[in-house]
C-alpha positions as CSV (number, residue, x, y, z in Angstrom):
1,X,0.0,0.0,0.0
2,X,1.5,3.3,-1.0
3,X,1.9,6.2,1.5
4,X,1.1,9.7,0.7
5,X,2.9,12.5,2.5
6,X,0.3,15.3,3.0
7,X,2.8,17.7,4.5
8,X,3.5,20.8,2.5
9,X,6.9,21.0,0.7
10,X,8.1,23.8,3.0
11,X,7.4,21.7,6.1
12,X,9.2,18.7,4.6
13,X,12.2,20.9,3.7
14,X,12.4,22.2,7.3
15,X,12.2,18.7,8.7
16,X,15.1,17.6,6.4
17,X,17.1,20.6,7.4
18,X,16.5,20.0,11.1
19,X,17.5,16.3,10.7
20,X,20.7,17.4,8.9
21,X,21.5,19.9,11.6
22,X,21.0,17.4,14.3
23,X,23.2,14.9,12.4
24,X,25.9,17.5,12.0
25,X,25.7,18.4,15.7
26,X,25.9,14.8,16.8
27,X,28.9,14.3,14.5
28,X,30.6,17.4,15.8
29,X,29.9,16.3,19.4
30,X,31.5,13.0,18.6
31,X,34.6,14.6,17.2
32,X,34.8,16.9,20.2
33,X,34.5,13.9,22.5
34,X,37.3,12.1,20.6
35,X,39.5,15.2,20.9
36,X,38.8,15.4,24.6
37,X,39.7,11.7,25.0
38,X,42.9,12.2,23.0
39,X,43.8,15.3,25.1
40,X,43.2,13.3,28.3
41,X,45.3,10.4,27.0
42,X,48.1,12.8,26.0
43,X,48.0,14.4,29.4
44,X,48.3,11.0,31.1
45,X,51.2,10.1,28.8
46,X,52.9,13.4,29.5
47,X,52.6,12.9,33.3
48,X,54.0,9.4,33.0
49,X,57.0,10.7,30.9
50,X,57.6,13.5,33.4
51,X,57.6,11.0,36.3
52,X,60.0,8.7,34.4
53,X,62.2,11.7,33.5
54,X,62.3,12.9,37.1
55,X,63.2,9.4,38.2
56,X,66.0,9.1,35.6
57,X,67.4,12.5,36.5
58,X,67.5,11.3,40.2
59,X,69.3,8.1,39.1
60,X,71.8,10.1,37.0
61,X,72.5,12.5,39.8
62,X,73.2,9.5,42.1
63,X,75.5,7.9,39.6
64,X,77.3,11.2,39.0
65,X,77.9,11.4,42.8
66,X,79.2,7.9,42.9
67,X,81.5,8.6,39.9
68,X,82.8,11.8,41.6
69,X,83.5,9.8,44.8
70,X,85.4,7.2,42.8
71,X,87.4,9.7,40.8
72,X,90.0,10.1,43.6
73,X,90.9,6.4,43.1
74,X,91.2,6.9,39.4
75,X,93.5,9.8,40.0
76,X,95.6,7.6,42.3
77,X,95.8,4.9,39.7
78,X,96.8,7.4,37.0
79,X,99.6,8.7,39.3
80,X,100.8,5.1,40.0
81,X,100.8,4.3,36.3
82,X,102.8,7.5,35.6
83,X,105.3,6.6,38.3
84,X,105.6,3.1,37.1
85,X,106.3,4.3,33.6
86,X,108.9,6.8,34.9
87,X,110.7,4.0,36.9
88,X,110.6,1.6,34.0
89,X,112.1,4.3,31.7
90,X,114.8,5.0,34.2
91,X,115.7,1.3,34.6
92,X,115.5,0.5,30.9
93,X,118.6,-1.4,29.7
94,X,120.0,-1.5,33.2
95,X,123.3,-3.5,33.4
96,X,124.8,-4.9,36.5
97,X,128.4,-3.8,36.2
98,X,129.5,-6.0,39.1
99,X,128.3,-9.0,37.1
100,X,130.2,-7.6,34.1
101,X,133.4,-7.4,36.2
102,X,132.9,-10.9,37.4
103,X,132.6,-12.1,33.8
104,X,135.8,-10.3,32.9
105,X,137.6,-12.1,35.7
106,X,136.3,-15.5,34.5
107,X,137.4,-15.1,30.8
108,X,140.5,-13.0,30.9
109,X,143.6,-15.2,30.1
110,X,146.7,-15.4,32.3
111,X,149.4,-12.8,31.7
112,X,146.9,-10.2,30.5
113,X,146.3,-7.2,32.8
114,X,143.8,-4.5,32.4
115,X,144.7,-0.9,33.0
116,X,141.4,0.7,32.0
117,X,137.8,-0.2,31.6
118,X,134.8,1.9,30.5
119,X,131.2,0.9,29.9
120,X,128.4,3.0,28.5
121,X,124.7,2.4,27.8
122,X,122.8,4.1,25.0
123,X,120.2,6.6,26.0
124,X,116.7,5.3,25.6
125,X,115.2,6.3,22.2
126,X,118.6,7.5,20.9
127,X,120.2,4.3,19.9
128,X,119.1,4.4,16.2
129,X,120.1,1.4,14.1
130,X,122.0,-0.2,17.0
131,X,118.8,-0.5,19.0
132,X,117.1,-2.4,16.1
133,X,119.8,-5.1,16.3
134,X,119.7,-5.3,20.1
135,X,122.9,-3.4,20.9
136,X,122.3,-1.3,24.0
137,X,125.8,-0.2,24.8
138,X,129.6,-0.7,24.5
139,X,132.6,-1.6,26.7
140,X,136.2,-0.6,26.1
141,X,139.2,-2.3,27.6
142,X,142.8,-1.2,27.7
143,X,145.8,-3.2,29.1
144,X,148.9,-5.2,28.6
145,X,149.4,-8.7,27.1
146,X,152.3,-11.1,26.9
147,X,152.1,-12.3,23.3
148,X,149.5,-12.0,20.6
149,X,148.1,-15.5,21.3
150,X,146.7,-14.4,24.6
151,X,145.2,-11.4,22.9
152,X,143.5,-13.6,20.4
153,X,142.2,-15.8,23.2
154,X,140.9,-12.7,25.1
155,X,138.9,-11.6,22.0
156,X,137.5,-15.1,21.4
157,X,136.4,-15.7,24.9
158,X,134.3,-12.5,24.9
159,X,131.9,-14.2,22.5
160,X,131.1,-16.8,25.1
161,X,129.6,-14.3,27.5
162,X,125.8,-13.9,27.4
163,X,124.9,-10.4,26.2
164,X,128.4,-9.6,24.7
165,X,128.9,-9.4,20.9
166,X,131.2,-8.1,18.2
167,X,134.5,-8.1,20.2
168,X,137.1,-6.1,18.4
169,X,140.8,-5.5,18.9
170,X,141.2,-1.8,18.3
171,X,145.0,-1.7,18.6
172,X,148.0,-3.8,19.8
173,X,151.4,-2.1,20.0
174,X,154.6,-3.9,21.1
175,X,156.1,-1.9,24.0
176,X,159.7,-2.6,22.9
177,X,161.1,-4.4,19.9
178,X,161.1,-8.2,20.4
179,X,159.8,-7.8,23.9
180,X,156.6,-9.8,23.1
181,X,154.7,-7.3,25.5
182,X,151.8,-5.5,23.9
183,X,149.8,-2.5,24.9
184,X,146.3,-3.1,23.6
185,X,142.8,-1.7,23.5
186,X,139.6,-3.6,22.6
187,X,135.9,-3.1,22.4
188,X,132.8,-5.2,22.7
189,X,129.1,-4.5,22.2
190,X,126.5,-5.1,24.9
191,X,123.2,-6.7,23.9
192,X,119.9,-6.8,25.7
193,X,120.9,-10.2,27.1
194,X,123.3,-8.4,29.4
195,X,120.6,-6.4,31.1
196,X,119.2,-7.1,34.6
197,X,115.7,-8.6,34.9
198,X,114.2,-5.2,35.8
199,X,116.2,-3.6,33.0
200,X,114.2,-5.8,30.5
201,X,111.0,-4.2,31.5
202,X,107.8,-5.7,33.1
203,X,108.2,-9.1,31.3
204,X,111.8,-9.4,32.4
205,X,111.0,-8.4,36.0
206,X,108.2,-11.0,36.2
207,X,110.6,-13.7,34.7
208,X,113.2,-12.9,37.3
209,X,110.8,-12.8,40.2
């Protein structure tokens, strides 16, 4: 059965307009409600973030205080490290000259007498090519020998001492013709093997401990 709307067109238009206005109002109210909910949620999130930030700042302040309290120990460690480095540098390539003299006594042939002896160690960092081949210093001997055979034996025996290398007879001059007495001078290089345990650095010190 068909329905007939007897309302005048003006009334029907007003009803449609009213319904449209109500719909728009409801839609706007819904949007506003959503915006209010979003704003409330954002406020809650912001408060949570602020609480977490405050807690983290308190933690950071506590950690900073602890670090500052421990800094004094770090400073002491740095000072000890600096002193250890200074001591190690001062003792680098240290040679026990008493041990050197004992070795001289053990290898010097009979009827050879020494009148002079000097020993020197290269300064750390200034050895150049010698440092690369392990030469840390040099010794020079001067004295008198009965015959050249003993001089040859003296030079040969120097190669038997640990840490000695490259023995060299610098000069040998007969004091008087046919006297068979010679004034001589000789040199020998010192290698790292001649250093004391602490002169070898931390590794050498531990090995000798």
